[in-house]
C-alpha angles and dihedrals in degrees: 000000000000107000129163097226090122092058094054105033137060113217136263095037142142113269126183120222121194113196116195118199149144114297102271123145088218095058096086089051092050090050090052092051091056093046093049090051094052105021110019114204148118105282134178107199120208111225121196128175122221118251092262094038093238094117139026134204123217113198121191132167114214138174113258126193104196148000088264091051091056092047091049091051092049090051096045095045092048089054093061112114112261094018113135098181148345123220 
């Protein structure tokens, strides 16, 4: 992954991740497990269902320390079962 996060951000900084996945009440917990592994902290996720209730989004702002840290989190969050995308 060749992103330009390092050109636009000063580290460490707050960075929002929005995880989109199938509607599953366990998805927010799985997102938190990944974040605690790679960026431990006290997070309060915002969970929002889609209009039809088929999907949910889990938004969490975390402290990241480098471009590589952001890329790792994108990769790990996208690998969660049921996740359809990470913004």
